[in-house]
Phi, psi and omega in degrees: 000132182299149183299321180295320179293321178298314180298320180296316181291325176296323177296320177299315180297318181299320178298314179297315181300318180297318178298317180291326178298311179299318179296320178298318178298316178299317179296322178295322177300312181295318180301314179296314183296317179293325176298317177298316181300314181296313183293322179292325182281324187252330185067015185253125176293325180297313177300321179295315183290337179295337176298317178298321180295315180288342175283329188260314190298311179300322179301315182293316185289324184275339188311313181300319179290320179299317180298322178295319178292322181302320180286343177270328189262166171293126189288329176294316179294324178298315177297319181300308184288332175294314177297322179297316179298318178295322179295321179296321179296325177293317178298320179300317178296318180298316180296318178296322179292315180299325182274359179073023183246011183290128177242166182299319184291335175298318181293317178298318181294314180297321177296319179295319178297315178298323178295320178295318177300321179295329178297330176275321187291316186299307180294327178294317180296313183291316180294322180295324181295334178295325182279347185274330185229153177290164186304322184290350179252008182295332178296328177292317178299314179299317179295317180293321178299313178294326178296319179300316178294321181295313180300317180297316182291329180279317187280323188301310181298320181295310180296317182297321179300322178285316186290325180299325180283320187275313183244004178064176186295329179299318178294323178298316180296322178295318177298318179300317179298321178296324179293324176296318179298321178297316179297320179296321180296317180298325179287332180284332187267357180246161175237135177274141176291149176283150173233147182275127176243132181279356185235034184300310181297321180296321180296318182294326184272341185285159177275165179298314179295328177294322177297315179296319180298322180294322177293318178298318179296320180298316182289313186288336177276355174244090192303322180296319179293318176296317179299324179296317181289323176294321176300316177297321179300318180294313181287330177294326176299313180294318180295323179298320178296317180297318181299318181293322189264357182299314181294312176302324179295311183290329178289349179283346179223003174220167179283162177304322181296315179293322179300317179298319179294318180297314181294326179291313180295314179296319181293341177297345175303327178299318180293315179297318178298320179295319180296315179299318182294324181290340180262317186274126180288336178081177180288167180299319179263106180293335181296333177292329174296318178300310181299313185297314184281334173291323175297318177297322178298318177299317178297322179297320178298319179296315179300320181297331183267350187290319185221153173275063185242121178302319181295316181294320180293320178299315178299317181296316179296319180298312181296319179298311182291328178300324183281339185299310178296329177296316182290306184293320179294322179294319176299319178298316181294320179302314180293319180297326182278333191254337187261132178304147185302321183286354178249351191297320179302313181294316183291318176301314182294317181292322177294326176297320179293314183298312184282335185262353184296338183280342181299309179302323178296317179298319180296327182282326185267344185300312181299306179301321178301318180288308189289323190252349181237295190283319179296315176299327179298326185253017175295169184306318178249026183287166182302331183253010183298324184269358180244274180295329180300332178290342182262311186254355179097167181232168179103193185302130176090341184283339172293319176296321178300317178297320178298322176300316181296317179297314181294320177299318178296316178297322179297317179293320178295316179299322180294317179296317179296316180297323180295334180286347181275111187299321183296325178285317181296329183251024184303323182283340178277327186277336180254121181290152176290147174277163174266128182248000000 
């Protein structure tokens, strides 16, 4: 591909990426603000945690169908209407809030609608980026994509905390709607390049279930690719428990203000990891990046649970977050390099379902595991107070700390076991690269 053409397509991607970045920040503002609203009104952790469930579950369940539609539809238009749908749900919440009629179930419903829109937007965005840049530049796309998510996750809570106080939740919702409008404008002013598909007529004539079945057949007949997604499902379950319990653990030995600073500093690891990934091409086998950083994540979880130390916990969070863009970006690059363009929407969506189905389960079991098993074990007079308690401490939060150590150990063991499977370890050698 000529250098001028490459530069032009990269400019198109940067414009789209910027629009999605602004939209992600806006969505993060609303998510934080609505969470505060729910918790202040109900005082219930369960009601608060259900927002995470409604954010994740519809996305996972709808993804296979969304991916099939993405491969049938124009991907730019799919992204446009997905962003539009999410923006409308935000406006609906704002109107209900302004009129004093906002109820808890309205927030759950709007969150679910936004999650369904995201199920269409994500595979369309990722598959479209494959057509925009040549194969040798996919690491930049992956790094920038992960960077956008990192910036949103870091900036949104800080900005939302300030804005909720100054302009209240109504103002936050208005800002979020403006960010959706910005994303829509960026999609209107760019054109996506056409890609040649050898199966255009077959796609048009096939049924929706047939499309989903073809993606399932593609993944399951490539054992290494299927093994990679199952491996992610297992580690995502463990990671999901850690994500839910990280804040309660740190609040057990520092104040909320210090906790926010620690999580912000530690979370900056995601941004650094994204920057490094966008610059560093990485090894020939991207799957080795996945293995290496998942092993590091397991070690980070163990470090976080060893001591009630703010410095140690900050280091653990930083290392954990640093590895996330490396892991997720490498998985994205593997699929972009190996899956035909006319199948990428379906395969991305189906892989998202396989690897992400464990997150809702993790969100549901994290609380009971902590409250009814691990915290009582590490209570002052608990069964493990005189043994493990002598090493990691006893009292509030130390049961969660023990759970972190157990989960970190399981993550490292799972990584070692997965590495022993030859089909997974050699997934990039067994599946040929597509021509882009």
